[in-house]
N, C-alpha and C positions, 0 to 999 in steps of 0.2 A: 794878190790881196786880201777880195773880195770873195770872191772863193771861203776860205776861212773864215773870213767877219758868217758867211754863210750860212756854215756848216758847228761854227759855235754856236750863236743866236739858235740855230737850225736843236742847238742839244741843248738852252735854259728852257726852249719852248717844250723840248718833252717832259718833260722838269715838273715845267709848270704843269699842266696841261696831266698830268700821272698821278691812279690814285691807288686803290692797294686793288679793290674791286680792278681793276688792267692791271692788273701784276699778278694776276692769281688768274686771270685768261696766255700770259703768253708764255707761252718755248721756254725750252731753257741759256738757252741764245742769243734768245731771246731778254730772257733777264738776264744775261749777264752782260750784252746792250748796254743796256739803259741804266747797270751799275757803273758802271765808266764816266760816262757825266758823273752819277753824283756824285763818287769820288774827287773826281777830278772839282767839283768843288769845292768837298774838303780841301784840296790840295795836295794830292797825290794825286803821285801822272805813273796813270790806268792803264793800263793790257792784255785785250782778251789772249788769252794760250788756243796753241792750236786742239780742236775737238778735241779728238783720238791720239790715248796717247801722249796725254797734259801734264801726267805723272804727281793726282795729284791736286793743282793747282787749278780752275775757272781763270781767273787774275787774275794778277800778277799791278804789288802795287808797293809807287818809289814817292821819297820822302824824308831830307830831311836825308840822305845818305842812307835810310837802310827803306829796306826789303821788306814788306810780305807780300805773302798766299794769297792765295782768300779761294774763299770752297764755296759758291756759290747756288743753289736751290730752294727750287722751283718748282717746291713740293705741296700733293693737298691732303697731306699727309706727315704726319709729326715728325722728323730728325730726327733717328737711331747715331748711334758708334761709331756706323763708315764712314761717317760720313772727318770727322773728330781721326778716328785717324786714320786718310786718304793726304786731306792737310795736314799732320804731324809728320808722312813721310815723303812733303811737298816742301815740308821743310828743310829736311837739309840736302831731296835735288837739287832744287834753287836759289842754298846758300843761305837761305831767307831768317831776319829777325824775324819772323813773326811768322803766323796764322788765324786767319780769321775766320767764320762759315759762316756764312748772312744767308735767309733764309726773308722769306712768303709767313709762312708759319710757327709754330714754337720747336724744342729742343727735346726727347724724354727726357728723364731723371739723371739716366745711366748715362746720356750721351751727354748732358752738362757734367756730373761727378767728373768723367776722364778730358772735361776737354777743360776743370779748372787743370789737372789735373797736370794741365801738356802747356797749361799756360794759354789756350789755344781761345782768339773772344769771341766767342759767343754774339751775335746780330739777330733776332728773329723776330720781327714778328710788326710786331710793339714795336724796336726801334727803326724798326727802314722808313714805316711810318711817321713815324715823330722826325727818323733823317729827310724825308724828301718836304713833309709840308715846314722843315724848320733850321732848311741847308744853313739859315745866316751862321746859328744859333748856336752855331756846332762845329762850328772851326777846328774846335784843341781838342775835344773831348768831344765820346759820343758815351749818351746817360746809360747806369741801369736802366734793362729792362723790368717794363712797373707789374711784369706778375711772377719776374725771378725775383724780385724790392718785394713784393707782397707774399711770394710765397718763404721766404723767407725768418720770416717775421714770423709770422703767426707757427714756422716749427711743425711747419710741410714737408 
């Protein structure tokens, strides 16, 4: 029991002490592992899939008898359409209810269009920062990223 307490406490410390510049230094697997306690705080059961041959899903999330696949991209460049293609394929393979793509960066306009057409949830840098800083306030939903909000308002 004490061991489980220590693991739980360590996960809380990781979330509390992490900022976006530290995430930018992580490798892909470290980013995936970082996301597990973040999604668990939001009420999901989160599991990292095996590295290669994951069929387009880096994480599997379950909540209220619904399953979601997550494509996690820790990149230094914007995210293109290939991530969404992988996520859409993973929905069928894992028999999931939906998909999310989360990144420490932003998405290309083409990727955003493809994601909207396929009902893939986008979580970009702005939302990731918000999730880290305001985790208790977002248990029911993710706010739209400020970047997309303002770009939609200005007609870009």
